[in-house]
C-alpha beads as a LAMMPS data file, in Angstrom:
LAMMPS data file: protein, C-alpha beads

117 atoms
116 bonds

1 atom types
1 bond types

-500.0 500.0 xlo xhi
-500.0 500.0 ylo yhi
-500.0 500.0 zlo zhi

Masses

1 110.0

Atoms # bond

1 1 1 -228.340 -335.714 213.725
2 1 1 -225.640 -337.370 215.774
3 1 1 -224.003 -340.687 214.978
4 1 1 -225.604 -342.148 218.082
5 1 1 -229.113 -341.116 216.947
6 1 1 -228.545 -342.604 213.509
7 1 1 -227.174 -345.799 215.040
8 1 1 -230.141 -346.134 217.403
9 1 1 -232.590 -345.503 214.560
10 1 1 -230.970 -348.177 212.389
11 1 1 -230.891 -350.590 215.312
12 1 1 -234.565 -350.005 216.116
13 1 1 -235.576 -350.466 212.484
14 1 1 -233.579 -353.679 212.377
15 1 1 -235.515 -354.999 215.363
16 1 1 -238.964 -353.841 214.248
17 1 1 -238.897 -354.656 210.520
18 1 1 -238.695 -358.465 210.903
19 1 1 -241.711 -358.412 213.234
20 1 1 -243.869 -356.824 210.526
21 1 1 -243.562 -359.890 208.296
22 1 1 -244.374 -363.553 208.761
23 1 1 -242.604 -366.229 206.803
24 1 1 -244.788 -368.953 205.344
25 1 1 -243.754 -372.537 204.553
26 1 1 -242.526 -371.627 201.061
27 1 1 -240.146 -369.058 202.522
28 1 1 -241.861 -365.983 201.055
29 1 1 -242.464 -363.051 203.348
30 1 1 -245.959 -361.644 203.626
31 1 1 -247.364 -358.905 205.860
32 1 1 -249.372 -360.339 208.713
33 1 1 -252.442 -359.105 210.493
34 1 1 -256.131 -358.610 209.865
35 1 1 -255.733 -355.737 207.392
36 1 1 -253.086 -357.588 205.397
37 1 1 -255.341 -360.647 205.111
38 1 1 -258.277 -358.493 204.036
39 1 1 -256.092 -356.913 201.365
40 1 1 -254.820 -360.292 200.097
41 1 1 -258.343 -361.706 199.921
42 1 1 -259.595 -358.648 198.046
43 1 1 -256.716 -359.133 195.615
44 1 1 -257.633 -362.819 195.174
45 1 1 -261.185 -361.778 194.269
46 1 1 -259.868 -359.215 191.749
47 1 1 -257.573 -361.874 190.267
48 1 1 -260.522 -364.277 189.986
49 1 1 -262.518 -361.675 188.063
50 1 1 -259.555 -360.875 185.808
51 1 1 -258.879 -364.557 185.126
52 1 1 -262.610 -365.187 184.502
53 1 1 -262.781 -367.719 187.329
54 1 1 -265.658 -365.946 189.107
55 1 1 -269.173 -365.266 187.969
56 1 1 -270.717 -361.865 188.693
57 1 1 -272.882 -363.387 191.445
58 1 1 -269.872 -365.063 193.053
59 1 1 -267.902 -361.834 192.894
60 1 1 -270.746 -359.825 194.414
61 1 1 -271.232 -362.298 197.282
62 1 1 -267.517 -362.426 198.062
63 1 1 -267.266 -358.627 198.021
64 1 1 -270.264 -358.407 200.352
65 1 1 -268.632 -360.906 202.722
66 1 1 -265.421 -358.847 202.720
67 1 1 -267.378 -355.630 203.358
68 1 1 -269.166 -357.258 206.309
69 1 1 -265.834 -358.287 207.826
70 1 1 -264.456 -354.749 207.411
71 1 1 -267.598 -353.313 209.029
72 1 1 -267.310 -355.729 211.929
73 1 1 -263.651 -354.783 212.360
74 1 1 -264.573 -351.067 212.436
75 1 1 -267.119 -351.733 215.189
76 1 1 -264.566 -353.722 217.193
77 1 1 -261.889 -351.048 216.812
78 1 1 -264.266 -348.257 217.882
79 1 1 -265.418 -350.171 220.964
80 1 1 -262.067 -350.160 222.715
81 1 1 -258.338 -349.795 222.500
82 1 1 -257.577 -351.847 219.395
83 1 1 -258.693 -355.445 218.978
84 1 1 -259.005 -357.864 221.882
85 1 1 -257.900 -361.501 221.512
86 1 1 -261.524 -362.612 221.194
87 1 1 -262.215 -359.991 218.516
88 1 1 -259.114 -360.985 216.545
89 1 1 -260.122 -364.633 216.817
90 1 1 -263.623 -363.838 215.536
91 1 1 -262.266 -361.815 212.603
92 1 1 -259.762 -364.565 211.765
93 1 1 -262.601 -367.122 211.779
94 1 1 -264.620 -364.929 209.403
95 1 1 -261.587 -364.399 207.163
96 1 1 -260.908 -368.154 207.102
97 1 1 -264.492 -368.828 206.028
98 1 1 -264.337 -366.208 203.283
99 1 1 -260.948 -367.497 202.126
100 1 1 -262.439 -370.967 201.653
101 1 1 -265.377 -369.454 199.766
102 1 1 -262.964 -367.593 197.462
103 1 1 -261.068 -370.808 196.771
104 1 1 -264.248 -372.781 196.055
105 1 1 -265.661 -370.066 193.795
106 1 1 -262.426 -369.798 191.820
107 1 1 -262.159 -373.575 191.368
108 1 1 -265.753 -374.617 190.637
109 1 1 -265.348 -374.386 186.830
110 1 1 -268.267 -371.992 186.405
111 1 1 -267.611 -369.582 183.596
112 1 1 -268.840 -365.983 183.843
113 1 1 -271.876 -365.459 181.635
114 1 1 -272.857 -369.139 181.778
115 1 1 -275.472 -370.283 184.248
116 1 1 -274.452 -373.851 184.930
117 1 1 -275.295 -375.968 187.956

Bonds

1 1 1 2
2 1 2 3
3 1 3 4
4 1 4 5
5 1 5 6
6 1 6 7
7 1 7 8
8 1 8 9
9 1 9 10
10 1 10 11
11 1 11 12
12 1 12 13
13 1 13 14
14 1 14 15
15 1 15 16
16 1 16 17
17 1 17 18
18 1 18 19
19 1 19 20
20 1 20 21
21 1 21 22
22 1 22 23
23 1 23 24
24 1 24 25
25 1 25 26
26 1 26 27
27 1 27 28
28 1 28 29
29 1 29 30
30 1 30 31
31 1 31 32
32 1 32 33
33 1 33 34
34 1 34 35
35 1 35 36
36 1 36 37
37 1 37 38
38 1 38 39
39 1 39 40
40 1 40 41
41 1 41 42
42 1 42 43
43 1 43 44
44 1 44 45
45 1 45 46
46 1 46 47
47 1 47 48
48 1 48 49
49 1 49 50
50 1 50 51
51 1 51 52
52 1 52 53
53 1 53 54
54 1 54 55
55 1 55 56
56 1 56 57
57 1 57 58
58 1 58 59
59 1 59 60
60 1 60 61
61 1 61 62
62 1 62 63
63 1 63 64
64 1 64 65
65 1 65 66
66 1 66 67
67 1 67 68
68 1 68 69
69 1 69 70
70 1 70 71
71 1 71 72
72 1 72 73
73 1 73 74
74 1 74 75
75 1 75 76
76 1 76 77
77 1 77 78
78 1 78 79
79 1 79 80
80 1 80 81
81 1 81 82
82 1 82 83
83 1 83 84
84 1 84 85
85 1 85 86
86 1 86 87
87 1 87 88
88 1 88 89
89 1 89 90
90 1 90 91
91 1 91 92
92 1 92 93
93 1 93 94
94 1 94 95
95 1 95 96
96 1 96 97
97 1 97 98
98 1 98 99
99 1 99 100
100 1 100 101
101 1 101 102
102 1 102 103
103 1 103 104
104 1 104 105
105 1 105 106
106 1 106 107
107 1 107 108
108 1 108 109
109 1 109 110
110 1 110 111
111 1 111 112
112 1 112 113
113 1 113 114
114 1 114 115
115 1 115 116
116 1 116 117
């Protein structure tokens, strides 16, 4: 490998790597995109189960919502060359709704195993 090839590779990586991450208000870097959001939301559900913030029914509903979003994304991706703007917008809307549901379920003070109102 020549010095020029190595230099070009390093330069390209330097230009591409920052694009793969978005910086939020707190300054932490997180991967962006539909798949990254799906992964983070799945992790939030797992954390809620581990921390005993979610009941079994809440967990099952949230997992079903996540599975429906993944299925919808698969259909969109098979229908064309990647995701269109409208498809991304629709998936983002669904992910926003599910994110709010995760937050509400984790903060409603229902304990697993107890059937409160």
